[in-house]
Phi, psi and omega in degrees: 000167175294145172304157174301318177308304185297327173299320181293324168297316177298312177306315179311302183298325184281336175285325176301315177298329175308309188284335187303314183292336186266353190276144175230008185281179186291128195246146173298161176283150189295325182287356181266344181263345185236122175256322170208097185188174180217160174198154165228139176234135178241162169216132190044043173073016176248139173289116180260341178207142171206161180202121178050054186301328192253020184263146179271140182215155168288110191277347187052220188288353173296341184292345177299339181297317182290314177297325176293324171299313184296324176296319176293335178278314190279305183275321180106147184298333183270353186299139179225139179284157177239147176229122190261146180233139176237139173244123179272174179289347176257021169069027169275139180253124168263133179236118181249118176268166179225011174106021181304119178276346172260028173282084183252175174313317188286320172297318177297322176295318181298310181312294189303320170301312175300323182285319178301326184281346176268002174112012176285113181251356184200139177230127172262254179293149177239113178250138188236121188248111179241031186282356184290337175247138178227089179255126184272339179223165166301154171314121175301123185101347177274162177229164182281068176256182176266350187300135177295333177291351178259005178306126182285155180267151180198156181289338177223089184217150179244146181047048165067019181065040181220162170229143181249107179232151175257129173248127184274163186302330183278000180094354174293153187231137180209158181293151182258007180229137186293331180280350175244128183293164166285114186264144171316326189280338178290314174298327178289314182279338179267359176316325188245013188264146175297152177304140185136191178251141190220135161246131189221146177289125184272355195265012174299328170249103189302335175302332181292345186289319178275337175292314180300311190296322185285321178300315184292319179298317180292318184293320182283336169296320174288329183289327182272014179059031168267115183284169176127152178208168185159195182291150156238115184208158171286126175203133174293141179297141185265155193290336181275003175263144177235147182309125169281319185212140175244117170262118182273136180302142175293344180238140181266188181295319183296328174291320191286320196296321183297329174281325172307314184279315180298309185267007184038055189273116181298314192295300183303313180310316180283332172298316183292323179310303185292329183282337174291334181280335177284325175299323185267338186237356175081163175300152349283152179291132175231165174283326187287325180292316184294321181299313187290324180290323179291321184290320175297317178299309173306324175285337184282341178280349180103007179276140184256159177310327180283002179254352181193156175212126178230126178252341173207168194260000184262342184091359181296325188274130181277001170276349173294144182214140172201152179272159173303320172306313175301319179291323176302316170313309186293311181300312174307321182276344173279348181313317178295347177241014180307322183299350173287348191269162173302136181264134180226102180054036185090340175268167182234123194231140171239120181257160171222141181216131170221170171297120186079006184228126183225111185226158174220134167223145178165212187224127165278124178269110179224112186052049179071005179261142174257108173264122178291141172213152167225141170235123171230123185241127172236083180208174177292317186276137173261094185244019182296329179293321184293315179295327181292323182293312179303316190277336177289331177289318177306308184301311182292340178284340182263000000 
């Protein structure tokens, strides 16, 4: 999930947006606010103000609106991810993932309870199969940092490929959340962190992904009094094994998207992006299949190649491009799901921020009507809030 720091930043900008629509004092001229950017404001589906509507800009996290729409269309609102479990005669457990973005501690506990109910009395070796994804590169735009927004994607990963830990003054390390036991990987990765609470990305070393998942299953296994110990290792399912249990995620797409938008979670966005590729073109998931699926979907809406260019689904990559006109098309289609967006003084806003990129997209609520608007600035100065004030005044005057 988003870090505490990133949540504060998001809330800060939303707070600015709160006041923006209600302000009525003297405002700067629009040409003083835009060096390189575009916007469109509509009222009752008619454009009341626009600037560079057909020019391509980097959208940052507002691209998650496109990914959400594509997932709703390609996967379907009721779609649920599945994770397969195989049990051998020697009580070894094989786990094969298919990209469930919400394989959290709570879900792992539910899975192990289901296994126990089905007669599993012991788990020895835990073998993890992540071959459903074949990703040849890191997420475009990500870096090898500890920031959760840089967490890599995987077919089999838990807790968004992050850990939430508390480092005490004496250097001892423990889990910072009650639903998650303290794991060996927490002590390993937290060894050089300062005292305090940290949520960090574990994927700077990709070997940590399966280690983390296996350790979490093992720890919760013991919490539920299921005996057994053994290796935790990467191992593919053998042909002579058949699923002992198929876990269907507790969350469907309609449940997932609000968290994706509210926390602007890059990991969730790209799990959906990759799943769309699988749905259209089969396993294994690849970035290219995801791109092709999203591109085909956007073209089905009437958008042209000249109006967008998408390389991943979160908006993290500076190679993503979209026009304000195309974004308005997406916002108009997203209206039935607009309640999933962050609420700001009665209005609904998704923000996006990268270095030199500042964007807002959403809806102004006026007399129960939702008026779509988008602001995308690709410039050093972050003037989006001032521009929002100006456009709010323009909207009210029409």
